[in-house]
VMD Tcl script that draws the C-alpha trace (Angstrom):
set ca {
  {-13.91 -7.67 6.63}
  {-17.25 -6.35 6.09}
  {-17.36 -6.36 2.18}
  {-17.25 -10.46 2.39}
  {-14.15 -10.28 -0.23}
  {-12.07 -12.75 -0.49}
  {-9.29 -10.32 -2.05}
  {-8.25 -7.16 -2.84}
  {-6.06 -4.99 -3.86}
  {-4.66 -1.82 -2.37}
  {-3.43 1.52 -3.45}
  {-2.36 3.95 -1.20}
  {-0.92 7.59 -2.83}
  {2.74 7.53 -2.81}
  {3.00 10.81 -4.21}
  {5.45 11.67 -6.93}
  {3.18 9.77 -9.44}
  {3.21 6.67 -7.57}
  {1.18 3.97 -5.68}
  {2.15 1.68 -2.70}
  {0.27 -1.31 -4.27}
  {-0.26 -4.57 -2.84}
  {-3.03 -7.21 -3.92}
  {-4.14 -9.77 -0.47}
  {-5.96 -12.78 -0.54}
  {-8.38 -13.98 2.41}
  {-6.98 -17.35 3.83}
  {-8.65 -18.42 6.85}
  {-9.14 -15.69 9.38}
  {-5.91 -13.95 7.71}
  {-5.32 -11.44 4.60}
  {-2.12 -12.58 3.15}
  {-0.08 -10.88 0.28}
  {-0.88 -12.25 -3.00}
  {3.05 -11.03 -3.89}
  {5.07 -8.18 -2.09}
  {3.90 -4.71 -1.78}
  {5.70 -2.49 -4.02}
  {5.87 1.29 -4.77}
  {4.56 1.53 -8.42}
  {4.26 4.08 -10.99}
  {0.06 4.63 -11.05}
  {0.00 2.89 -14.53}
  {2.33 -0.12 -13.58}
  {-0.10 -0.56 -10.83}
  {-3.34 -0.20 -12.81}
  {-2.09 -3.23 -15.22}
  {-1.37 -5.34 -12.21}
  {-4.84 -4.54 -11.00}
  {-6.36 -6.78 -13.27}
  {-10.06 -7.80 -11.75}
  {-9.24 -7.22 -8.19}
  {-11.51 -5.35 -6.25}
  {-9.66 -2.03 -5.32}
  {-9.20 0.09 -2.01}
  {-7.46 3.21 -2.36}
  {-7.02 6.44 -0.89}
  {-6.58 8.47 -4.36}
  {-8.94 10.73 -5.37}
  {-11.70 9.01 -7.89}
  {-9.98 11.28 -10.89}
  {-6.77 9.29 -10.46}
  {-8.55 5.66 -9.87}
  {-9.08 3.22 -13.37}
  {-11.84 1.90 -11.30}
  {-14.48 2.64 -8.43}
  {-12.73 2.38 -4.84}
  {-14.31 0.24 -1.96}
  {-14.34 2.30 1.17}
  {-10.81 2.47 2.92}
  {-10.67 1.84 6.58}
  {-9.07 4.83 8.78}
  {-5.21 4.56 8.58}
  {-4.75 3.53 12.48}
  {-8.19 0.69 12.12}
  {-6.36 -0.57 9.11}
  {-2.91 -0.98 10.58}
  {-4.46 -2.41 14.23}
  {-6.60 -5.20 11.89}
  {-3.23 -6.42 9.54}
  {-1.28 -6.24 12.70}
  {-3.56 -8.52 14.42}
  {-4.40 -10.98 12.02}
  {-1.24 -11.04 9.66}
  {1.80 -10.08 12.62}
  {-0.04 -11.42 15.75}
  {2.32 -9.36 17.55}
  {1.95 -6.15 19.66}
  {2.14 -2.81 17.57}
  {4.38 -1.60 19.50}
  {6.88 -4.36 18.17}
  {5.90 -3.24 14.38}
  {8.62 -1.64 12.33}
  {7.96 -0.04 9.37}
  {8.97 -1.12 5.85}
  {10.49 1.87 4.00}
  {9.92 1.39 0.00}
  {11.91 4.12 -1.21}
  {14.31 7.04 0.49}
  {12.74 10.02 1.93}
  {12.69 13.29 -0.17}
  {14.88 14.72 2.19}
  {17.84 12.56 1.40}
  {17.22 12.96 -1.69}
  {16.83 16.47 -1.78}
  {20.23 16.69 0.00}
  {22.09 14.73 -2.10}
  {21.29 17.00 -4.75}
  {21.96 19.89 -2.84}
  {25.36 18.45 -1.64}
  {26.80 16.38 -4.34}
  {30.09 14.08 -3.08}
  {33.67 15.11 -4.68}
  {34.95 12.98 -7.13}
}
mol new
graphics top color blue
foreach p $ca { graphics top sphere $p radius 0.5 }
foreach p [lrange $ca 0 end-1] q [lrange $ca 1 end] { graphics top cylinder $p $q radius 0.2 }
display resetview
């Protein structure tokens, strides 16, 4: 909000060389997704970035352009919820874009019998 921007790309560290990436546009008092946020390899995210201003929690060495200041996670969640979801935080459900590392490791260590 404080930047006065009408659009912004967000790239959050997804580990394993990936980022949770989304582009958002300001419409009235709300921020709306330009497209559905996705888990992308960093190179694919940087290709999708185009000329959008970037907010990221990655180290500067991993970024193709300088990042705008990123709000604290809790502040960001509350702000997004207030303008986008219009519901109480206790009703929010997480969106998991990939399986947990523990699930992947479990399947590697315990393959299904054929």
